[in-house]
N, C-alpha and C positions, 0 to 999 in steps of 0.2 A: 504493499499499499503506500503510495507516494506521500512524504512528509508536506503536510499543509500549513503555511503561515496562518496562524491566528491571532486574536488581539492577545490571548494568554502567553504564547510564545513571545510577542513582542514585547509585552511587560517583563517578562523573564529576560530576556536579552539586555533591556533597560538596565534591570537590577545588576545581572553580571556585570556589564559596562562601570557601573557605580562602585563597585566592591573594592577596587583600588582607593578610591577616594575614602571610604570607609575606613578601610586598612590603615590608612595614613593618620586619620583621627585619631584611631584607637592605640596607635604607636606612642602617641604623648603618653608622658606618665600619669596626668591627671585632665581631667576635662576644662580645668581653668584657663588652658590655652586656645579653648575653640572660641569661635566668634559667634555671633547669634544667627548668622546665617548657616553656619556650619552645623551647630544643633538643629537648627529647623531643617537642613537638608537631610541629616540623620532621621530626623523625626518623620519625615514624609518618605524617606526610603523605607523606613521600618511599616508605616501605613500602605505603602505601595507593594512591598513584599507580601504583606498578610492578604492583599486584595487579589494579587496573584495567585497564591496558594488556594484562596477560595475560588477563583475561576476556573482553576486546573481541576479542584476537586468536583465542580458541577460538570465540566466537559467529560470528566472520568465516569461520573453518574451516568451520564446520558448514553456514553459509549458503552457502559456495562450494561444498560436497559437494551440498546440495541443487538448487543449480543446475544443476550438471553432471549430476544426475541427470534434471531435467526437460529439460533440453536434448538429452539421449541419448534419452528417450521422443520428443522431437518429430522427432527425426532418423529413429527407427524408424517413424513415422507417415508421414512425406513422404519420405523417400528411395525405398523399394522402388515407390512409384507413380512417380515420376520415372523410375526404371530401367527400369520396363515401358513407358513411354511412349517410351523412347527405343531400344527393342531393335530394332524394325523400320525400319531407316532407309529403306529401299527404298520402303515404303507412305507416300505422301501424306496418307492419311486413317486413321484409327483406328476398328475396329469396336467400338462399345461402346454397345450397346442402350440407349435412353433410360431406360425405367424402371429397369432395373439400374444405368445410371451415376448417375441421381439418387440411388438409394437407398445407393448407395456411396460417393458425394460427401458425403452427409448425414452418414453415418456418419463417416468421417474429418473432417470439420469439427468433429463433434462432440467427437470424441476429441482434435484439435488445441485447442479452446477450453477442455475440460476440463483440458488439461496447462497452457496459458499462463494461465488465470485463476483457478486454484487458488492459494491464499496460498503465499507462499515463506517 
């Protein structure tokens, strides 16, 4: 799946670019050498980092829901077939005429491929 730039990843990149500035501020032995602007910048960065984490959690939650729905689709396509194959334990062979079998298999294959290859 190709990487997509999102507002969250843009915020993360901004936070990463500001880390050297934060490190420089914390290298001072005490905060007394910080200007009001530097203190404000650190506070703003902390707020932005918190916002970025919340945004990333929301994106992850949406992705998890989509993934769960896709897996449920696959389950609904595959499990009925397996249950039908399992029904008659006493029979060694399954009667499934060739042309009908081929068409039904092709249909299920297309359904599963459609589910698994569509973008998440």
